[in-house]
VMD Tcl script that draws the C-alpha trace (Angstrom):
set ca {
  {-45.75 28.03 -30.89}
  {-42.63 28.83 -28.87}
  {-42.36 25.35 -27.35}
  {-40.92 23.86 -30.56}
  {-37.55 25.60 -30.33}
  {-37.37 24.91 -26.58}
  {-37.96 21.21 -27.15}
  {-35.35 21.14 -29.92}
  {-32.73 23.00 -27.88}
  {-33.42 20.93 -24.78}
  {-33.08 17.68 -26.67}
  {-29.87 18.80 -28.39}
  {-28.28 19.75 -25.07}
  {-29.52 16.58 -23.37}
  {-28.29 14.30 -26.17}
  {-24.92 16.07 -26.31}
  {-24.47 15.88 -22.54}
  {-25.52 12.25 -22.37}
  {-23.35 11.27 -25.31}
  {-20.34 13.08 -23.90}
  {-20.85 11.46 -20.51}
  {-21.05 7.96 -22.05}
  {-18.07 8.55 -24.33}
  {-15.91 9.93 -21.51}
  {-16.95 7.04 -19.26}
  {-15.92 4.48 -21.85}
  {-12.57 6.21 -22.38}
  {-11.92 6.32 -18.62}
  {-12.87 2.66 -18.23}
  {-10.35 1.78 -20.94}
  {-7.76 3.93 -19.11}
  {-7.31 6.20 -22.13}
  {-7.15 9.96 -22.20}
  {-10.35 11.75 -23.15}
  {-8.41 14.56 -24.87}
  {-5.16 14.13 -26.77}
  {-2.14 15.57 -24.99}
  {-3.87 16.17 -21.65}
  {-3.61 14.11 -18.48}
  {-6.40 11.55 -18.15}
  {-7.64 12.95 -14.83}
  {-7.89 16.54 -16.07}
  {-9.52 15.61 -19.37}
  {-12.06 13.32 -17.70}
  {-12.89 15.98 -15.12}
  {-13.44 18.70 -17.71}
  {-15.47 16.36 -19.93}
  {-17.67 15.33 -16.99}
  {-18.25 18.97 -15.99}
  {-19.15 19.98 -19.54}
  {-21.50 16.99 -19.82}
  {-23.22 17.88 -16.54}
  {-23.63 21.51 -17.60}
  {-25.10 20.42 -20.94}
  {-27.51 18.05 -19.19}
  {-28.52 20.81 -16.78}
  {-29.13 23.29 -19.62}
  {-31.13 20.65 -21.48}
  {-33.24 19.97 -18.41}
  {-33.75 23.69 -17.89}
  {-34.87 24.15 -21.51}
  {-37.28 21.24 -21.26}
  {-38.70 22.50 -17.96}
  {-39.63 25.82 -19.61}
  {-42.34 24.26 -21.77}
}
mol new
graphics top color blue
foreach p $ca { graphics top sphere $p radius 0.5 }
foreach p [lrange $ca 0 end-1] q [lrange $ca 1 end] { graphics top cylinder $p $q radius 0.2 }
display resetview
């Protein structure tokens, strides 16, 4: 009964983290800033860290089933 919300939360975090990682990677490959008004290195670093944290939280949620 409690595995439904864990699956939902895990998938949301995993999809967000994966999507953010792909989007940031495409922006970096095109040599564009990930965030408006921020240096490309700083914005790519923060985006990658947030994506990795989201993927880790998603994996943690899915491992709790």
